[in-house]
C-alpha positions, -999 to 999 in steps of 0.1 A, spaced: -138 -263 338 -173 -251 343 -194 -247 375 -212 -278 365 -182 -300 372 -161 -281 398 -162 -254 424 -189 -235 443 -223 -228 428 -237 -194 437 -274 -189 437 -293 -156 446 -328 -151 457 -346 -118 465 -376 -116 489 -392 -97 517 -404 -109 551 -438 -120 536 -421 -144 512 -396 -161 535 -413 -195 534 -414 -198 495 -377 -189 497 -372 -219 520 -391 -241 495 -370 -229 466 -338 -234 484 -347 -269 496 -359 -279 461 -325 -267 448 -306 -287 474 -328 -318 470 -322 -318 432 -285 -310 434 -258 -337 433 -235 -314 451 -256 -296 478 -225 -290 499 -211 -267 471 -241 -244 471 -239 -208 483 -272 -191 487 -271 -153 485 -303 -140 501 -312 -104 492 -339 -92 515 -351 -65 538 -350 -71 576 -366 -104 586 -383 -116 617 -359 -137 638 -381 -168 634 -381 -165 596 -343 -161 596 -340 -192 616 -362 -211 591 -340 -200 563 -308 -209 581 -321 -244 589 -329 -249 552 -293 -242 543 -277 -261 571 -298 -292 564 -279 -300 532 -246 -284 540 -251 -253 519 -239 -219 530 -261 -189 534 -251 -153 530 -276 -127 540 -276 -93 523 -298 -65 537 -304 -47 505 -319 -17 523 -284 -7 532 -278 1 495 -289 37 486 -289 28 449 -314 -1 456 -337 21 478 -337 48 451 -346 24 423 -372 5 444 -391 38 449 -391 47 412 -400 14 395 -436 5 392 -447 -30 403 -480 -48 405 -496 -54 439 -485 -91 439 -448 -83 434 -425 -68 459 -400 -41 449 -373 -62 466 -371 -80 432 -351 -52 417 -321 -63 440 -311 -85 410 -302 -53 392 -274 -47 417 -258 -81 419 -224 -67 408 -225 -44 438 -240 -67 463 -217 -97 457 -180 -101 461 -159 -95 430 -144 -130 432 -177 -145 422 -177 -151 384 -210 -170 377 -243 -166 394 -278 -181 390 -307 -159 401 -340 -175 408 -373 -160 419 -388 -174 451 -420 -188 433 -400 -216 416 -396 -253 422 -363 -267 410 -363 -303 397 -329 -305 379 -293 -300 392 -288 -263 395 -251 -268 389 -259 -279 353 -278 -246 348 -249 -226 364 -224 -243 341 -242 -236 308 -220 -221 281 -233 -185 275 -212 -182 243 -198 -148 254 -232 -133 264 -234 -116 298 -268 -132 305 -286 -165 299 -324 -166 302 -355 -183 288 -377 -166 263 -410 -155 278 -440 -169 259 -460 -139 269 -433 -115 259 -455 -91 238 -478 -86 268 -449 -84 292 -431 -57 271 -460 -36 258 -490 -42 281 -524 -38 265 -512 -13 239 -483 -20 215 -479 17 209 -472 23 246 -434 13 244 -430 9 207 -400 33 208 -383 11 234 -389 -25 224 -391 -42 190 -420 -67 189 -399 -91 167 -371 -92 193 -371 -121 218 -381 -110 253 -369 -130 283 -385 -139 316 -362 -126 344 -373 -151 370 -344 -174 362 -311 -159 351 -276 -172 345 -252 -143 349 -216 -138 339 -207 -113 366 -175 -102 349 -193 -93 317 -221 -77 337 -196 -55 355 -179 -47 323 -212 -34 310 -216 -12 341 -253 -20 344 -258 5 372 -246 33 351 -269 22 323 -298 22 347 -290 58 358 -288 67 321 -324 54 316 -335 75 346 -318 106 332 -336 101 299 -370 98 317 -374 61 306 -375 44 340 -409 60 347 -423 43 316 -410 9 325 -429 -17 347 -407 -36 370 -371 -47 367 -378 -73 340 -385 -46 315 -353 -28 326 -333 -59 321 -348 -66 287 -340 -30 276 -304 -31 288 -297 -66 274 -317 -63 243 -304 -88 218 -274 -94 241 -284 -126 260 -282 -163 254 -315 -181 250 -317 -212 273 -338 -243 270 -374 -236 281 -372 -266 306 -351 -243 329 -379 -218 334 -413 -235 326 -441 -211 334 -467 -232 353 -499 -236 334 -517 -267 349 -511 -302 362 -506 -316 327 -472 -298 326 -459 -327 348 -457 -349 317 -432 -326 301 -407 -331 329 -395 -295 333 -363 -289 352 -376 -258 368 -412 -249 374 -420 -212 377 -454 -204 394 -455 -169 378 -493 -165 377 -519 -165 404 -519 -203 409 -493 -203 435 -487 -237 452 -496 -222 486 -531 -213 472 -554 -240 485 -578 -235 456 -551 -239 429 -540 -271 413 -505 -263 402 -481 -288 386 -460 -307 412 -480 -291 440 -476 -319 464 -439 -321 458 -436 -284 463 -454 -287 496 -431 -314 506 -401 -292 498 -415 -264 519 -423 -288 547 -457 -295 560 -454 -276 593 -440 -245 575 -466 -247 548 -495 -243 573 -476 -217 593 -471 -197 561 -508 -199 552 -517 -186 587 -492 -158 581 -507 -149 548 -543 -150 561 -533 -128 590 -515 -104 567 -545 -102 544 -571 -95 571 -549 -70 588 -547 -52 554 -585 -54 551 -590 -39 586 -566 -11 578 -584 -1 546 -619 -5 560 -614 11 595 -584 33 590 -561 13 613 -525 19 607 -509 -12 592 -475 -21 606 -447 -20 580 
């Protein structure tokens, strides 16, 4: 019997203290769309959080009867090491590479896991995604429509020896993971092998790492489970999960993302405005630090 019809549904999110409110919105959207919110287990991979932010997250879980398990990933030496090596853009936190260590961070009794980024809005029952038949593959994901750019960047010759342009390339923002198969592959050992061969320094972010390790060894899922947001007209397509992967985040007041009002409702009006004040404060503190040499608090 699959996770769609019986048993707990394990969901993981990774974020730092500047992304706690979007994590709340994602968790609440999952709970609101689920027919069995009481069966949800949220595994939160994060660095240390402010007490008020932890309280926001805990309330979001308790509201629908879900259970929250906090994992301080900075306690993992393997995570700290990889987070220092991998290159990320300025808009992505290195905390995202926690998904590479799910086999070490989670209890061995957990067999199936859904990983979701914190810039997603879930509209379909997550238990249906968790219960999808992976047909023996260790991983299920949605093909990235911008895979060529994501894999190679501006120059196809840059990683031509690592990726094959004709191979499907997946977006790692939503993953269905068979943890037993993942553990059997010993993903951590494979990552260390990439480092020993000098390849990690050539890769950008953990999405490229995952695509290299699971090359042609993943199950392609229906695109409705990871629809990359591209404008309000997407609403007519009724995606089951909206991924705000670009700059048009739903907390950007100048953006007009699909389902923007519903997302704001999921976050909660009070938290939405509190988060905007937090982001504005964080932005201007960074500006002051760069302009006047003030030391920015970590």
